[in-house]
N, C-alpha and C positions, 0 to 999 in steps of 0.2 A: 432594508432585505425589503420590498414594499408590502408586500404578504408575508405569512403567519406559515410553516415549515412545519409539518411532519414528519417524524424522525421515529424511524421502529426503531427498537433497543432489546437485543439480547437478554436477557436480564439475566437466563442464568451461567451465562458463557464467562464462563474466569476463572482465575483459583481462586479469586473474592468475593466471588459474587452469590448473590445480588445488591452488599453493601458496594466494591467500591461503583457499580452501576450507576447507582442512585450515589451517592457523594459527589462523580464523574460528572453524572449531568445534571445538581446544582451547580456547578461548581460552570457549565460550561452555559449554560441559565443567564448567568455575568456574563459574560463574556458574545455568546448571541439571544437579543432576549428575546427575535422574534420567534421562539420554536415552541411549537406542543413537542410533547412527547406520549409515547404510544410504550409502554412494559411489557414485556411478551414471558409470562412464566406464573411461579409461586406466589397466588395472590397473599398467603398469608403469609410468607413472606419478604414479599413486595410494600404492601398495607402500613405495618408498622414503620416503616421508614418513611418510608412518605408522610408518613403522618409528626414526624421530627422535623420535615422540612414543607410547609403550612405552600410556601411560594413555590415551591414546586410540584405540589400537590395539586394547587391551584391548574396547573400546564401539561398535567398530566391524567395520561388514561390506565387503566391496568387491565390486560389480557389473557383471565389465565386457563397455567395451563401446568399441570405437575407436570411432565415433560420434558425432558432435556440433554444433550447430547453431551457426552462424556468424555474426557482430555484424547482417548485415549480409542474409540468406539472408529471402524475404521469407513473408507467415506462412504462406500459400496453401500455397508450391511448402515451405515446414519441415513441417505439417500431414500434405504427400501424403507428400511423403520421407526422413519424420525419422522413422517406423515402430522404431527401432533407435537414433537417438539419446540421448545420460543427460537430456535432461529432456524427454524421451518417457514413457523407462520408467522416471524416479523419479515422474512426474507416473499412471506405471501401478500405480504400488507406494500408491500412497493412494485408488484407486478399489477397487484389489483387496484393503485392509485392511493389508495389507503396513505398512505409513506410515500415518500418524495428520497431518500435513504436509509439502510438499517447500518446500524455499528452491532460488533461480536467483539467479543473479546474469547469467542470459543474456539472450539477445534478448527483448523483451519485449513485441510485436510476435507472436512465435514460443511466445513461453512461455501468453499470452490467447487464441489461437485452440487452442490446444492443451488448455490448461485445461478452455477451454467446452466441446473438443469432447467429449475422455474423459468431465469429473466433472457436465457439468452442472452448469444452477438450478436455484436454491433452492426450495421452491414458492410462488408469489405473486411472485417476480424476472423481472422480465423481461432488463437484460438486468445483467449485472458492470459491479463498477465496479471503476476502480485508485482507494482513499487511504493518504492517507502522515498524520505530524504534522507539523503547524507549533508552531513558536516563537510566541509571543506574546508582549504585556507582560502579561495575566493568565496565565498560566503555557502551557500549550498548548493547536491543538484539535484536528481532525483535519476535511481534507478532500477530497473527493469530485464529483464524478469527473475525474483528473491524465487521462486521456488515452489510453481505452479506444472511445470511442463520441465522435465527433467534433460527433454529430446528437442531439441529444435532446427526446420529446416529453414532458408533460409526463407522464404516470403513468411515466416513467422518470426523473425527477426526483422525485415524493415516494418512491420506492421510493428512489433513494439517501439520501431526510431519516430514514425507517426506517431503512435500513444502520445512517448516522453515527447516528444519537443510541441507538439500540444496543452499537454499538463505544463509544462517550464514556462509554456507564454500563456495560457488560463491560468493557472496558479501561482507560480514565479513573478510572473511577470512579467520575464525576459521577453527581448523586442524578435531576437534572431538568435536561439539556441541553440549550442553548438553537440550534437552528436556525435557518438565516439563507440567502437563495438570491442570490444573486452577483447583480447589476443594475449597470444604469448608474447609477440612480440612487434613490433609497429611497423616490421617489413611485411611487403605486401607479399612475401613468397610466405608469409606464415601460416600456419593455424591450418584448420582443415576445410575439404572445400564447404563447405554450410556456410561457414562464414566468411570464404574465398565469395561466393557468389553473391550473400545480401554485402559486400562492401561495394562489388559490383553494381547491385543491381542501385545497391541508396545514390554512387554518383554520377546516376542519369535522373534521380525521382528528384523532385524538383519540393525538399519536407517544407513544410510552415518555421522552416531552421539551415543550417549548414553543418551538412558531412564532413565531418574534422579528417574520418578515418583511422587504421586501429589504437588503441591507449592499450595499453599493460597494465598490471593494479598497482604500481601509484600512481597512477597520476590521477587514480579517483582521491585521494587526501590532495593532492595537489590539485583539485578545481580542474584540470586540463577541458575538461570538457564540460556542459552542461547537464548533458542526458546520458545515461553509461545506457552502456542496451550488453545483456547476452544472453544464455541459454540461463535456465531456472538450478538444473546446480550447479555451476559456474556463481550465479549469486545468491543459492546460501549459503556455497560456502565461503565465498568474501564476504558477506556479512554477519558469517558469523563469526569468522575472526579479527571483523575490525572490532566486534561487540566484544571479542576475549582481551585485545590488544589494547582496547580502554580500560576496561575493567585493572588488567597484568601490571597498564602503567600506572593505576590509580592505584591501588595495592603495595606498588617499589616508592610513591609518594608518600601514601603514609608508614610504611616501614624506615621509609629516608629519616622524616623528622622527627620517629619517635628514641630514632635509633641516638640520641644523646642530650646532653638537653639544652645547648648549644646549636644544635639544631631545633629544638623547641620553642627557644626562643626565634632563629629565623622563620621556624614557621609564624608566628605572632606577627612578627614586623611585615611578615608579608598577608596576613592574612587575609586583603580584601583581593587582593591580586587572584589569590587561592580562587578567593567564592567567586570571579567573574569566572576563573579557567572551568571552577564545576558546575554552572549554571551552562555556561555555553557549549559542556560535555553532557550534560543532565540528555538520558535516551529517552526521557519523559516529554523532552520540545523534540523527539521527530516519531512518538507514538504513533498510529495509524500508517498502515498499511494495504493501502487501490488495491480494486480488480479492477482494472482499468480492461474495458474491451465489453465492458455486460452490457443490458439493456435495461441500467437501472445502478444507480452509486453505491458500491456493496464497500466496507471498510471495518479493518479489520483493526484490533486492539491487541495488542499484548498482551497476553492472560496474566501474566505474572504481574502488572503496572499498579499506581496504585490510584485514587482518582485524578487526579494531575491528572497523570497520563491519558488516561480513559476521553476526560475532558474534552485533551489535544484532540485524539479519535473522530470525535464529535464536530469538533473546528473545523480540521480538512473535510470530511463529511457536506456539511455545512460550504463550507469553498466551492466542491465541485460542484454540488446543487444551485447555487445562488452565479457561478459564473459559465453557466450551460456547458463544461466541459463534453458532455457525449455533446449535446449539439456540433461543436463544434470539431471533434471527432471525424462524425459524419461527414459534415460538410468539406472535411478534409479531403476524408478516401476517396467519397461523390467524384471532387474536384482533380484526385492522381489519375482514378478509373478514367473521366471522360481523360486526359490529357493521351494518357496510354491511348484509347480507344480512338485517337485520330494524329495517332503518329506522334505525339510530341516526343513524348515518352518509349525506349527500346527499351521491353522487360528485359531482365537475363535468362540465359535457357538455359543454364550448366546445372546438370543435374545436383536433386536434392536431396542429401542423404536419409533422412527422414520423413516420412510422408505425414501426412498433417494429418490427425483421426476425425471423426464427428462422433466417437463418441462425447457423453453431459461430464464424462466422467474425467480429472484430471491424469496423467500420464501415472503417477503416484500419489503417494499422500502427503501433500502438502506440509514445509518443515512448519515448526512455531515456531511464528518469530515473535 
């Protein structure tokens, strides 16, 4: 980075705030040295933590506010009553140009509602989507939406495909990412009308990548495609199922290697290999869900993460800013719009099940990632 970036941190968001937020920022400072931090929250709690980290304190400022959004606050209530909360003021800093991005481990639904209301959506984007990394046999993929939009029409799914493709190119470095629509089968006749209409549109849309077609749930861990597109309800269920399966597998391994002396000996012999597996599957490595489609970078950290996970979320935000992610989305949406206007692309005219909403609130409270 040629110039220093200021990052707004919701210091009071998350299960272990502000301790984890401050410690995570100190870890991210070493990985991304060209960052200044603005901590929004209770100064009496943040200042003593910074005093123990003088290198971090030199590049940090505190914007005091005693208000914070609780983990169980409803999005509409948080939007109306949280104008002076640490979360809202951090988002405002991005909208006012005082910070390049915001990172929060707080209430997901409230964060999405506030971010959409304050930052607005990018031109050509009807609804923002929550996206995150997924480990696969081929490396990493991106999946969206993960809970922001319970119901989606074909237009929403097409927009998610464009944003996911841009993300894969700008952040994952894939020149021609493949895009798949998550469905109950790979056959064209399967699925509801919205997903069929989205597939028909994507076949003629000049994506910044390649449309693969329909995929099934077992294609996600295989890495069949680089971008998995689905509605927020299905995406969140898939995410939580994958997280639960990973924890189940880890517990099975632990119990197996404790079952006998020979099993414990086997673990000792394979300890280095299992260390590599643990590192590969570490959820902290994939912490940092992105709110794609907003006129500002907003990253959601898992509420229960530790400093390592929060540092990863900060680095995800830095990547999105420094690689010009939002500018690339605007360019791609304008390019596709120009091609449609010129008649080079024939938009699908199939009926759509769920009309888009202009409300600043998401369809429902997003699940806590």
